[in-house]
N, CA, C, O and the ligand as a Tripos MOL2 file, in Angstrom:
@<TRIPOS>MOLECULE
protein
  265   263    67     0     0
PROTEIN
NO_CHARGES

@<TRIPOS>ATOM
      1 N           0.9250   -1.3400   -0.2250 N.3       1 MET1
      2 CA         -0.0210   -0.0720    0.1300 C.3       1 MET1
      3 C           0.8120    1.4090    0.0520 C.2       1 MET1
      4 O           1.5020    1.6840    1.0330 O.2       1 MET1
      5 N           0.7770    2.2830   -0.9750 N.am      2 PRO2
      6 CA          1.3870    3.3920   -1.0180 C.3       2 PRO2
      7 C           0.8950    4.3210    0.2050 C.2       2 PRO2
      8 O          -0.3000    4.3900    0.4900 O.2       2 PRO2
      9 N           1.7890    4.9610    0.8400 N.am      3 GLN3
     10 CA          1.5340    6.0730    1.9460 C.3       3 GLN3
     11 C           0.8170    7.1600    1.3340 C.2       3 GLN3
     12 O           1.0950    7.5340    0.1950 O.2       3 GLN3
     13 N          -0.0530    7.6660    1.9980 N.am      4 THR4
     14 CA         -0.8900    8.8280    1.6320 C.3       4 THR4
     15 C          -0.7660    9.7890    3.0850 C.2       4 THR4
     16 O          -0.7070    9.3420    4.2300 O.2       4 THR4
     17 N          -0.7500   11.1250    2.6990 N.am      5 SER5
     18 CA         -1.0290   12.0120    3.8530 C.3       5 SER5
     19 C          -2.2020   13.1140    3.5630 C.2       5 SER5
     20 O          -2.3310   13.6770    2.4770 O.2       5 SER5
     21 N          -2.9740   13.3170    4.6180 N.am      6 LYS6
     22 CA         -3.9380   14.2070    4.7330 C.3       6 LYS6
     23 C          -3.9040   15.2410    5.9410 C.2       6 LYS6
     24 O          -3.6200   14.7890    7.0500 O.2       6 LYS6
     25 N          -4.1430   16.4460    5.8180 N.am      7 PRO7
     26 CA         -4.1510   17.4410    7.0370 C.3       7 PRO7
     27 C          -5.1030   16.7450    8.0710 C.2       7 PRO7
     28 O          -6.1470   16.1830    7.7390 O.2       7 PRO7
     29 N          -4.7150   16.8230    9.1460 N.am      8 ALA8
     30 CA         -5.3820   16.2830   10.6120 C.3       8 ALA8
     31 C          -5.2510   17.5920   11.5690 C.2       8 ALA8
     32 O          -4.4700   18.5310   11.4120 O.2       8 ALA8
     33 N          -6.1500   17.4260   12.5310 N.am      9 LYS9
     34 CA         -6.1430   18.4030   13.6290 C.3       9 LYS9
     35 C          -5.8320   17.6140   14.9310 C.2       9 LYS9
     36 O          -6.4520   16.5880   15.2130 O.2       9 LYS9
     37 N          -4.9930   18.0540   15.5990 N.am     10 VAL10
     38 CA         -4.8080   17.6100   17.0760 C.3      10 VAL10
     39 C          -5.8440   17.9750   17.9800 C.2      10 VAL10
     40 O          -6.1660   19.1580   18.0940 O.2      10 VAL10
     41 N          -6.4150   17.0430   18.6560 N.am     11 VAL11
     42 CA         -7.4170   17.4790   19.6000 C.3      11 VAL11
     43 C          -6.8800   16.9900   20.9660 C.2      11 VAL11
     44 O          -6.1820   15.9780   21.0290 O.2      11 VAL11
     45 N          -7.2240   17.7460   22.1060 N.am     12 SER12
     46 CA         -6.7690   17.4220   23.3840 C.3      12 SER12
     47 C          -8.0870   16.9940   24.1100 C.2      12 SER12
     48 O          -9.0440   17.7690   24.1350 O.2      12 SER12
     49 N          -8.1410   15.7130   24.7240 N.am     13 VAL13
     50 CA         -9.2270   15.2040   25.4480 C.3      13 VAL13
     51 C          -9.1010   15.4800   26.6540 C.2      13 VAL13
     52 O          -8.0850   15.0090   27.1640 O.2      13 VAL13
     53 N          -9.9280   16.2290   27.4860 N.am     14 ASP14
     54 CA         -9.6710   16.4100   29.0610 C.3      14 ASP14
     55 C         -10.9980   15.8050   29.8330 C.2      14 ASP14
     56 O         -12.1450   15.7360   29.3910 O.2      14 ASP14
     57 N         -10.5100   15.3970   31.0880 N.am     15 TYR15
     58 CA        -11.5820   14.8290   31.9580 C.3      15 TYR15
     59 C         -11.9210   15.9720   32.7240 C.2      15 TYR15
     60 O         -11.0400   16.5730   33.3390 O.2      15 TYR15
     61 N         -13.1450   16.3480   32.7540 N.am     16 GLN16
     62 CA        -13.6250   17.2820   33.8540 C.3      16 GLN16
     63 C         -13.8020   16.7130   35.1310 C.2      16 GLN16
     64 O         -14.0230   15.5070   35.2430 O.2      16 GLN16
     65 N         -13.7280   17.4480   36.0860 N.am     17 CYS17
     66 CA        -14.0810   16.9770   37.5160 C.3      17 CYS17
     67 C         -15.4860   16.6590   37.6320 C.2      17 CYS17
     68 O         -16.3690   17.3440   37.1160 O.2      17 CYS17
     69 N         -15.7100   15.4840   38.3980 N.am     18 ASP18
     70 CA        -16.9700   15.0320   38.5550 C.3      18 ASP18
     71 C         -17.8010   15.5330   39.5560 C.2      18 ASP18
     72 O         -18.9880   15.2210   39.6590 O.2      18 ASP18
     73 N         -17.0740   16.4800   40.4710 N.am     19 VAL19
     74 CA        -17.6600   17.1470   41.5890 C.3      19 VAL19
     75 C         -18.6780   18.3170   41.1710 C.2      19 VAL19
     76 O         -18.3430   19.1780   40.3570 O.2      19 VAL19
     77 N         -19.5990   18.2990   41.6140 N.am     20 GLU20
     78 CA        -20.8580   18.9570   41.1100 C.3      20 GLU20
     79 C         -20.4050   20.6860   41.3990 C.2      20 GLU20
     80 O         -19.9670   21.0610   42.4870 O.2      20 GLU20
     81 N         -20.5700   21.4330   40.4390 N.am     21 GLY21
     82 CA        -20.1800   22.8570   40.5930 C.3      21 GLY21
     83 C         -18.6640   23.1580   40.6130 C.2      21 GLY21
     84 O         -18.2980   24.3150   40.8230 O.2      21 GLY21
     85 N         -17.8430   22.2560   40.4210 N.am     22 CYS22
     86 CA        -16.3360   22.3370   40.2820 C.3      22 CYS22
     87 C         -16.0280   22.2870   38.6580 C.2      22 CYS22
     88 O         -16.4140   21.3330   37.9830 O.2      22 CYS22
     89 N         -15.3670   23.2950   38.1430 N.am     23 ASP23
     90 CA        -15.0280   23.2200   36.6820 C.3      23 ASP23
     91 C         -13.5780   23.2130   36.5560 C.2      23 ASP23
     92 O         -12.9830   24.0250   35.8480 O.2      23 ASP23
     93 N         -12.9100   22.1550   37.3450 N.am     24 GLY24
     94 CA        -11.6250   21.8200   37.3390 C.3      24 GLY24
     95 C         -11.4460   20.9210   36.3380 C.2      24 GLY24
     96 O         -12.4900   20.6420   35.7490 O.2      24 GLY24
     97 N         -10.3210   20.2950   35.8960 N.am     25 VAL25
     98 CA         -9.8920   19.3330   35.0260 C.3      25 VAL25
     99 C          -8.9120   18.3330   35.8610 C.2      25 VAL25
    100 O          -8.1430   18.7550   36.7250 O.2      25 VAL25
    101 N          -9.0100   17.1500   35.5530 N.am     26 MET26
    102 CA         -8.1210   16.1660   36.0600 C.3      26 MET26
    103 C          -6.6400   16.2480   35.4560 C.2      26 MET26
    104 O          -6.4950   16.3150   34.2350 O.2      26 MET26
    105 N          -5.6390   16.2430   36.2460 N.am     27 ARG27
    106 CA         -4.2910   16.2710   35.9670 C.3      27 ARG27
    107 C          -3.4040   15.3290   36.7300 C.2      27 ARG27
    108 O          -3.5310   15.0960   37.9320 O.2      27 ARG27
    109 N          -2.5590   14.8430   35.9960 N.am     28 PRO28
    110 CA         -1.6060   13.6490   36.6540 C.3      28 PRO28
    111 C          -1.0150   14.1780   37.9910 C.2      28 PRO28
    112 O          -0.4160   15.2530   38.0110 O.2      28 PRO28
    113 N          -1.1690   13.4780   39.0260 N.am     29 ALA29
    114 CA         -0.6570   13.8700   40.3360 C.3      29 ALA29
    115 C           0.8310   13.1710   40.3510 C.2      29 ALA29
    116 O           0.9390   11.9810   40.6490 O.2      29 ALA29
    117 N           1.8660   13.9030   40.0450 N.am     30 GLY30
    118 CA          3.1020   13.1900   40.2090 C.3      30 GLY30
    119 C           3.3350   12.2020   38.8490 C.2      30 GLY30
    120 O           2.4940   12.1580   37.9500 O.2      30 GLY30
    121 N           4.4120   11.5260   38.8250 N.am     31 MET31
    122 CA          4.8240   10.8950   37.8290 C.3      31 MET31
    123 C           4.6850    9.1590   38.2260 C.2      31 MET31
    124 O           5.0470    8.2430   37.4880 O.2      31 MET31
    125 N           4.2230    9.0560   39.2360 N.am     32 ASN32
    126 CA          3.9610    7.4980   39.6090 C.3      32 ASN32
    127 C           2.8640    6.8940   38.9110 C.2      32 ASN32
    128 O           1.8740    7.5350   38.5590 O.2      32 ASN32
    129 N           3.0310    5.6480   38.7040 N.am     33 MET33
    130 CA          1.9100    4.7920   37.8330 C.3      33 MET33
    131 C           1.5860    3.7730   39.0910 C.2      33 MET33
    132 O           2.4410    3.2980   39.8380 O.2      33 MET33
    133 N           0.2110    3.5490   39.1580 N.am     34 LEU34
    134 CA         -0.0640    2.3640   40.1460 C.3      34 LEU34
    135 C          -0.0030    0.9090   39.4960 C.2      34 LEU34
    136 O          -0.8010    0.6670   38.5910 O.2      34 LEU34
    137 N           0.6580    0.1890   39.7960 N.am     35 LEU35
    138 CA          0.9180   -1.0940   39.2880 C.3      35 LEU35
    139 C          -0.0780   -2.1750   39.4740 C.2      35 LEU35
    140 O           0.1470   -3.3110   39.8900 O.2      35 LEU35
    141 N          -1.2320   -1.6550   39.0990 N.am     36 SER36
    142 CA         -2.5110   -2.3270   39.2950 C.3      36 SER36
    143 C          -2.6780   -3.0260   37.8880 C.2      36 SER36
    144 O          -1.8950   -2.7420   36.9810 O.2      36 SER36
    145 N          -3.5940   -3.8470   37.7240 N.am     37 ASP37
    146 CA         -3.8090   -4.5920   36.6190 C.3      37 ASP37
    147 C          -5.3820   -4.1130   35.6880 C.2      37 ASP37
    148 O          -6.4010   -4.7870   35.8370 O.2      37 ASP37
    149 N          -5.3530   -3.0210   34.8630 N.am     38 PRO38
    150 CA         -4.1330   -2.5930   33.9940 C.3      38 PRO38
    151 C          -3.7000   -1.4500   34.9390 C.2      38 PRO38
    152 O          -4.4040   -1.0630   35.8710 O.2      38 PRO38
    153 N          -2.7400   -1.0450   34.6930 N.am     39 PRO39
    154 CA         -1.8720   -0.0720   35.2800 C.3      39 PRO39
    155 C          -2.8700    1.3360   35.4940 C.2      39 PRO39
    156 O          -3.7140    1.5680   34.6280 O.2      39 PRO39
    157 N          -2.7500    2.1400   36.5290 N.am     40 GLN40
    158 CA         -3.6130    3.2780   36.5510 C.3      40 GLN40
    159 C          -2.6850    4.4650   36.9930 C.2      40 GLN40
    160 O          -1.7700    4.4100   37.8150 O.2      40 GLN40
    161 N          -3.0800    5.4570   36.3320 N.am     41 TYR41
    162 CA         -2.2870    6.8990   36.5870 C.3      41 TYR41
    163 C          -3.1900    7.7690   37.7020 C.2      41 TYR41
    164 O          -4.3940    7.9620   37.5320 O.2      41 TYR41
    165 N          -2.5460    8.2050   38.7150 N.am     42 PRO42
    166 CA         -3.1480    9.0660   39.8110 C.3      42 PRO42
    167 C          -3.3190   10.4110   39.1810 C.2      42 PRO42
    168 O          -2.3420   10.8580   38.5790 O.2      42 PRO42
    169 N          -4.5230   11.1960   39.2330 N.am     43 HIS43
    170 CA         -4.8390   12.3550   38.8450 C.3      43 HIS43
    171 C          -5.3050   13.1010   40.0110 C.2      43 HIS43
    172 O          -5.6260   12.4830   41.0260 O.2      43 HIS43
    173 N          -5.3750   14.4650   39.9550 N.am     44 GLU44
    174 CA         -6.1060   14.9580   40.7260 C.3      44 GLU44
    175 C          -6.7870   16.3540   40.2070 C.2      44 GLU44
    176 O          -6.2210   17.0040   39.3280 O.2      44 GLU44
    177 N          -7.8740   16.7380   40.7130 N.am     45 CYS45
    178 CA         -8.4150   17.9870   40.2220 C.3      45 CYS45
    179 C          -8.0180   19.2130   40.3490 C.2      45 CYS45
    180 O          -7.9110   19.5540   41.5270 O.2      45 CYS45
    181 N          -7.6850   20.2310   39.3650 N.am     46 THR46
    182 CA         -6.8570   21.4590   39.2050 C.3      46 THR46
    183 C          -7.4440   22.2650   40.4400 C.2      46 THR46
    184 O          -6.6970   22.9120   41.1740 O.2      46 THR46
    185 N          -8.7170   22.2010   40.6220 N.am     47 VAL47
    186 CA         -9.5830   23.2360   41.8790 C.3      47 VAL47
    187 C          -9.5790   22.4690   43.1080 C.2      47 VAL47
    188 O          -8.8210   22.7930   44.0230 O.2      47 VAL47
    189 N         -10.3500   21.4960   43.2040 N.am     48 CYS48
    190 CA        -10.8240   20.7890   44.3960 C.3      48 CYS48
    191 C          -9.9080   19.9210   45.0530 C.2      48 CYS48
    192 O          -9.9620   19.7050   46.2630 O.2      48 CYS48
    193 N          -8.8350   19.2800   44.0750 N.am     49 LYS49
    194 CA         -7.8840   18.2250   44.2520 C.3      49 LYS49
    195 C          -8.3680   17.0420   44.6100 C.2      49 LYS49
    196 O          -7.6820   16.2530   45.2600 O.2      49 LYS49
    197 N          -9.7580   16.7450   44.1850 N.am     50 THR50
    198 CA        -10.0510   15.3380   44.2300 C.3      50 THR50
    199 C          -9.2240   14.2760   43.5060 C.2      50 THR50
    200 O          -8.7790   14.4410   42.3710 O.2      50 THR50
    201 N          -9.0920   13.4340   44.0680 N.am     51 PRO51
    202 CA         -8.1490   12.2380   43.5350 C.3      51 PRO51
    203 C          -8.9180   11.4540   42.6400 C.2      51 PRO51
    204 O         -10.0860   11.1990   42.9350 O.2      51 PRO51
    205 N          -8.3910   11.0130   41.5260 N.am     52 MET52
    206 CA         -9.1680    9.9850   40.4900 C.3      52 MET52
    207 C          -7.9510    9.1370   39.8410 C.2      52 MET52
    208 O          -6.8750    9.6550   39.5400 O.2      52 MET52
    209 N          -8.2370    7.8640   39.6740 N.am     53 ASN53
    210 CA         -7.4290    7.3340   38.8890 C.3      53 ASN53
    211 C          -7.7980    6.9290   37.5440 C.2      53 ASN53
    212 O          -9.0030    6.7880   37.3340 O.2      53 ASN53
    213 N          -6.9140    6.6970   36.5130 N.am     54 PHE54
    214 CA         -7.3560    6.5880   35.2520 C.3      54 PHE54
    215 C          -6.4050    5.4140   34.4500 C.2      54 PHE54
    216 O          -5.2110    5.2830   34.7220 O.2      54 PHE54
    217 N          -6.9240    4.7910   33.6860 N.am     55 PRO55
    218 CA         -5.9670    3.9870   32.8470 C.3      55 PRO55
    219 C          -4.8720    4.6460   31.8930 C.2      55 PRO55
    220 O          -3.9640    3.9630   31.4190 O.2      55 PRO55
    221 N          -4.9840    5.7890   31.6770 N.am     56 HIS56
    222 CA         -3.9700    6.7680   30.7640 C.3      56 HIS56
    223 C          -3.9880    8.0950   31.3880 C.2      56 HIS56
    224 O          -4.8580    8.3890   32.2070 O.2      56 HIS56
    225 N          -3.0560    8.9130   31.0320 N.am     57 ARG57
    226 CA         -2.8990   10.2800   31.3670 C.3      57 ARG57
    227 C          -3.9560   11.3810   30.6970 C.2      57 ARG57
    228 O          -4.2590   11.2770   29.5080 O.2      57 ARG57
    229 N          -4.3900   12.2270   31.3660 N.am     58 TYR58
    230 CA         -4.9960   13.4990   30.4870 C.3      58 TYR58
    231 C          -4.2900   14.4730   30.7860 C.2      58 TYR58
    232 O          -3.6580   14.4280   31.8410 O.2      58 TYR58
    233 N          -4.2100   15.5670   29.9710 N.am     59 PRO59
    234 CA         -5.0530   15.4380   28.6900 C.3      59 PRO59
    235 C          -4.3730   14.2530   27.8140 C.2      59 PRO59
    236 O          -3.2190   13.9020   28.0580 O.2      59 PRO59
    237 N          -5.0450   13.7280   26.9120 N.am     60 ASN60
    238 CA         -4.9850   12.7440   26.2010 C.3      60 ASN60
    239 C          -5.1810   13.3190   24.7230 C.2      60 ASN60
    240 O          -6.2200   13.8860   24.3840 O.2      60 ASN60
    241 N          -4.1170   13.1260   23.8950 N.am     61 PHE61
    242 CA         -4.1010   13.7880   22.5550 C.3      61 PHE61
    243 C          -4.5340   12.5660   21.4590 C.2      61 PHE61
    244 O          -4.2980   11.3590   21.5120 O.2      61 PHE61
    245 N          -5.2720   13.3780   20.4300 N.am     62 GLY62
    246 CA         -5.6820   12.3650   19.2900 C.3      62 GLY62
    247 C          -5.8610   13.2240   18.1310 C.2      62 GLY62
    248 O          -5.7910   14.4390   18.3160 O.2      62 GLY62
    249 N          -6.0730   12.7940   17.0150 N.am     63 TYR63
    250 CA         -6.1150   13.4250   15.7270 C.3      63 TYR63
    251 C          -7.4360   13.3310   15.0990 C.2      63 TYR63
    252 O          -7.9560   12.2210   15.2170 O.2      63 TYR63
    253 N          -8.0660   14.1560   14.5030 N.am     64 VAL64
    254 CA         -9.1580   14.0250   13.7380 C.3      64 VAL64
    255 C          -8.9420   14.6700   12.3280 C.2      64 VAL64
    256 O          -8.2470   15.6690   12.1440 O.2      64 VAL64
    257 N          -9.6340   13.9690   11.3270 N.am     65 GLN65
    258 CA         -9.7020   14.3440   10.1430 C.3      65 GLN65
    259 C         -10.4710   15.4620    9.8360 C.2      65 GLN65
    260 O         -11.6710   15.4530   10.1090 O.2      65 GLN65
    261 N          -9.7850   16.7260    9.1420 N.am     66 GLU66
    262 CA        -10.4270   17.6940    8.7800 C.3      66 GLU66
    263 C         -11.7010   17.5990    8.0000 C.2      66 GLU66
    264 O         -12.2990   18.6230    7.6670 O.2      66 GLU66
    265 ZN        -12.9900   19.4430   41.1660 Zn       67 ZN67
@<TRIPOS>BOND
     1     1     2 1
     2     2     3 1
     3     3     4 2
     4     3     5 am
     5     5     6 1
     6     6     7 1
     7     7     8 2
     8     7     9 am
     9     9    10 1
    10    10    11 1
    11    11    12 2
    12    11    13 am
    13    13    14 1
    14    14    15 1
    15    15    16 2
    16    15    17 am
    17    17    18 1
    18    18    19 1
    19    19    20 2
    20    19    21 am
    21    21    22 1
    22    22    23 1
    23    23    24 2
    24    23    25 am
    25    25    26 1
    26    26    27 1
    27    27    28 2
    28    27    29 am
    29    29    30 1
    30    30    31 1
    31    31    32 2
    32    31    33 am
    33    33    34 1
    34    34    35 1
    35    35    36 2
    36    35    37 am
    37    37    38 1
    38    38    39 1
    39    39    40 2
    40    39    41 am
    41    41    42 1
    42    42    43 1
    43    43    44 2
    44    43    45 am
    45    45    46 1
    46    46    47 1
    47    47    48 2
    48    47    49 am
    49    49    50 1
    50    50    51 1
    51    51    52 2
    52    51    53 am
    53    53    54 1
    54    54    55 1
    55    55    56 2
    56    55    57 am
    57    57    58 1
    58    58    59 1
    59    59    60 2
    60    59    61 am
    61    61    62 1
    62    62    63 1
    63    63    64 2
    64    63    65 am
    65    65    66 1
    66    66    67 1
    67    67    68 2
    68    67    69 am
    69    69    70 1
    70    70    71 1
    71    71    72 2
    72    71    73 am
    73    73    74 1
    74    74    75 1
    75    75    76 2
    76    75    77 am
    77    77    78 1
    78    78    79 1
    79    79    80 2
    80    79    81 am
    81    81    82 1
    82    82    83 1
    83    83    84 2
    84    83    85 am
    85    85    86 1
    86    86    87 1
    87    87    88 2
    88    87    89 am
    89    89    90 1
    90    90    91 1
    91    91    92 2
    92    91    93 am
    93    93    94 1
    94    94    95 1
    95    95    96 2
    96    95    97 am
    97    97    98 1
    98    98    99 1
    99    99   100 2
   100    99   101 am
   101   101   102 1
   102   102   103 1
   103   103   104 2
   104   103   105 am
   105   105   106 1
   106   106   107 1
   107   107   108 2
   108   107   109 am
   109   109   110 1
   110   110   111 1
   111   111   112 2
   112   111   113 am
   113   113   114 1
   114   114   115 1
   115   115   116 2
   116   115   117 am
   117   117   118 1
   118   118   119 1
   119   119   120 2
   120   119   121 am
   121   121   122 1
   122   122   123 1
   123   123   124 2
   124   123   125 am
   125   125   126 1
   126   126   127 1
   127   127   128 2
   128   127   129 am
   129   129   130 1
   130   130   131 1
   131   131   132 2
   132   131   133 am
   133   133   134 1
   134   134   135 1
   135   135   136 2
   136   135   137 am
   137   137   138 1
   138   138   139 1
   139   139   140 2
   140   139   141 am
   141   141   142 1
   142   142   143 1
   143   143   144 2
   144   143   145 am
   145   145   146 1
   146   146   147 1
   147   147   148 2
   148   147   149 am
   149   149   150 1
   150   150   151 1
   151   151   152 2
   152   151   153 am
   153   153   154 1
   154   154   155 1
   155   155   156 2
   156   155   157 am
   157   157   158 1
   158   158   159 1
   159   159   160 2
   160   159   161 am
   161   161   162 1
   162   162   163 1
   163   163   164 2
   164   163   165 am
   165   165   166 1
   166   166   167 1
   167   167   168 2
   168   167   169 am
   169   169   170 1
   170   170   171 1
   171   171   172 2
   172   171   173 am
   173   173   174 1
   174   174   175 1
   175   175   176 2
   176   175   177 am
   177   177   178 1
   178   178   179 1
   179   179   180 2
   180   179   181 am
   181   181   182 1
   182   182   183 1
   183   183   184 2
   184   183   185 am
   185   185   186 1
   186   186   187 1
   187   187   188 2
   188   187   189 am
   189   189   190 1
   190   190   191 1
   191   191   192 2
   192   191   193 am
   193   193   194 1
   194   194   195 1
   195   195   196 2
   196   195   197 am
   197   197   198 1
   198   198   199 1
   199   199   200 2
   200   199   201 am
   201   201   202 1
   202   202   203 1
   203   203   204 2
   204   203   205 am
   205   205   206 1
   206   206   207 1
   207   207   208 2
   208   207   209 am
   209   209   210 1
   210   210   211 1
   211   211   212 2
   212   211   213 am
   213   213   214 1
   214   214   215 1
   215   215   216 2
   216   215   217 am
   217   217   218 1
   218   218   219 1
   219   219   220 2
   220   219   221 am
   221   221   222 1
   222   222   223 1
   223   223   224 2
   224   223   225 am
   225   225   226 1
   226   226   227 1
   227   227   228 2
   228   227   229 am
   229   229   230 1
   230   230   231 1
   231   231   232 2
   232   231   233 am
   233   233   234 1
   234   234   235 1
   235   235   236 2
   236   235   237 am
   237   237   238 1
   238   238   239 1
   239   239   240 2
   240   239   241 am
   241   241   242 1
   242   242   243 1
   243   243   244 2
   244   243   245 am
   245   245   246 1
   246   246   247 1
   247   247   248 2
   248   247   249 am
   249   249   250 1
   250   250   251 1
   251   251   252 2
   252   251   253 am
   253   253   254 1
   254   254   255 1
   255   255   256 2
   256   255   257 am
   257   257   258 1
   258   258   259 1
   259   259   260 2
   260   259   261 am
   261   261   262 1
   262   262   263 1
   263   263   264 2
@<TRIPOS>SUBSTRUCTURE
     1 MET1         2 RESIDUE 1 A MET
     2 PRO2         6 RESIDUE 1 A PRO
     3 GLN3        10 RESIDUE 1 A GLN
     4 THR4        14 RESIDUE 1 A THR
     5 SER5        18 RESIDUE 1 A SER
     6 LYS6        22 RESIDUE 1 A LYS
     7 PRO7        26 RESIDUE 1 A PRO
     8 ALA8        30 RESIDUE 1 A ALA
     9 LYS9        34 RESIDUE 1 A LYS
    10 VAL10       38 RESIDUE 1 A VAL
    11 VAL11       42 RESIDUE 1 A VAL
    12 SER12       46 RESIDUE 1 A SER
    13 VAL13       50 RESIDUE 1 A VAL
    14 ASP14       54 RESIDUE 1 A ASP
    15 TYR15       58 RESIDUE 1 A TYR
    16 GLN16       62 RESIDUE 1 A GLN
    17 CYS17       66 RESIDUE 1 A CYS
    18 ASP18       70 RESIDUE 1 A ASP
    19 VAL19       74 RESIDUE 1 A VAL
    20 GLU20       78 RESIDUE 1 A GLU
    21 GLY21       82 RESIDUE 1 A GLY
    22 CYS22       86 RESIDUE 1 A CYS
    23 ASP23       90 RESIDUE 1 A ASP
    24 GLY24       94 RESIDUE 1 A GLY
    25 VAL25       98 RESIDUE 1 A VAL
    26 MET26      102 RESIDUE 1 A MET
    27 ARG27      106 RESIDUE 1 A ARG
    28 PRO28      110 RESIDUE 1 A PRO
    29 ALA29      114 RESIDUE 1 A ALA
    30 GLY30      118 RESIDUE 1 A GLY
    31 MET31      122 RESIDUE 1 A MET
    32 ASN32      126 RESIDUE 1 A ASN
    33 MET33      130 RESIDUE 1 A MET
    34 LEU34      134 RESIDUE 1 A LEU
    35 LEU35      138 RESIDUE 1 A LEU
    36 SER36      142 RESIDUE 1 A SER
    37 ASP37      146 RESIDUE 1 A ASP
    38 PRO38      150 RESIDUE 1 A PRO
    39 PRO39      154 RESIDUE 1 A PRO
    40 GLN40      158 RESIDUE 1 A GLN
    41 TYR41      162 RESIDUE 1 A TYR
    42 PRO42      166 RESIDUE 1 A PRO
    43 HIS43      170 RESIDUE 1 A HIS
    44 GLU44      174 RESIDUE 1 A GLU
    45 CYS45      178 RESIDUE 1 A CYS
    46 THR46      182 RESIDUE 1 A THR
    47 VAL47      186 RESIDUE 1 A VAL
    48 CYS48      190 RESIDUE 1 A CYS
    49 LYS49      194 RESIDUE 1 A LYS
    50 THR50      198 RESIDUE 1 A THR
    51 PRO51      202 RESIDUE 1 A PRO
    52 MET52      206 RESIDUE 1 A MET
    53 ASN53      210 RESIDUE 1 A ASN
    54 PHE54      214 RESIDUE 1 A PHE
    55 PRO55      218 RESIDUE 1 A PRO
    56 HIS56      222 RESIDUE 1 A HIS
    57 ARG57      226 RESIDUE 1 A ARG
    58 TYR58      230 RESIDUE 1 A TYR
    59 PRO59      234 RESIDUE 1 A PRO
    60 ASN60      238 RESIDUE 1 A ASN
    61 PHE61      242 RESIDUE 1 A PHE
    62 GLY62      246 RESIDUE 1 A GLY
    63 TYR63      250 RESIDUE 1 A TYR
    64 VAL64      254 RESIDUE 1 A VAL
    65 GLN65      258 RESIDUE 1 A GLN
    66 GLU66      262 RESIDUE 1 A GLU
    67 ZN67       265 GROUP 0 **** ****
């Protein structure tokens, strides 16, 4: 298959804090990964500091076709 290229846009996927009335977003808390199965990354809210674990880091980057 020959390679082709098309313009694409980078999108950043964020996780908004679940706490009602809080408009913070979840950010990695330190560089540690929890060695669970699957591995989890500890995050905390930028505003209320609520901790949450996710299977990958936020913001998570992806591409969309224009
Ligand atoms: Zn919050």
